[in-house]
C-alpha angles and dihedrals in degrees: 000000000000112000113256090216130023107253112203124179130242097009098156104359092117092063117082132206127240138183120265118255123184100167125123091267089061093047090053094047118112114272092251091056092047090048092053092052093047090048091053091048090051089055092048093051090046090054088052090053093246096132098166091058090043090055092050094052092041094052090048089053090049091054091050100046114007091162093065112104093206091053090051090048090053090049090052092050094047094045090047091052088051089049091238091139101172090056091044091052092050092050094046092047091051090047090052093049093048093045098042108160095019105119093204090057090045091051091054093047092048089055091054091050090053093048092052100052099269097112097149093055092043093050091050092051093047089054090052090051092050090053095046114112086211093062112085098194109047090163089068092056090046092053089048090052089051093050089048096054093039087061088063092052094255099137095165096061092037090056090049092054093047091050090049089053090051090051088058095042115014115219093016099174099219092049091049091049092048093049090050091052091050091053090050091048088054091053093253098130094161092055090046090052090049090057090048091054092046090049093051091049092063106022138046113260122267129195090246096054093044090050089053090049091050093052094043094051091046090050089051091051099247100131094172093056091043090053089052092056090046092053091050092052092050094043102040100031106025094156096047126115088245093055090049091051091051092050089048093051095247112146106168 
């Protein structure tokens, strides 16, 4: 199964959330402080799905502190969610320029490159991030590189990156899931199921891993086991994309 959307790790985890304050103290605060608060509010509204409000706070933050890489990153994320891609690209490019040498910034920019059809450039940047002594989780960048190249259909290099990530952090859940999906895409349902079982032995279940288990068991002809995975998806993750696909009769 090819992913319907490119899932990249740690996109905005470095940005925190804060309560809103509109008192006189806030109005008198330096522009950079006001921008940080408005940026955080933009993120909060975006998480609530209120993109118009997110845009308003984000654009206010941009006007207050355009030289802040985190503000530019937030602008890129909001504009991308709004599908205003030229504005998103400008914000992400500015973020990258301002944060040159920061591996977290590079990781975010590489993700944008991969999502916008520039997989080779994104892959190269993810590899640089993974090798950076300043980046504390190289396995994340390696998984991202694997997801990026897998989106182009390059399963060989994707598998290599996921295995490299597992060499850094054994049993990394996203790498295990991705390898299982690659095995399934290759028609190796038994190997995919083995990775599902290994995953569930060391990690809590996710909708994605149960979905893979459901499809692998069905491919192998065990309808009873497949039904068990299906029940778990519907019971434990009723609002997930996978549960919705099952209710809609989609079985890809």
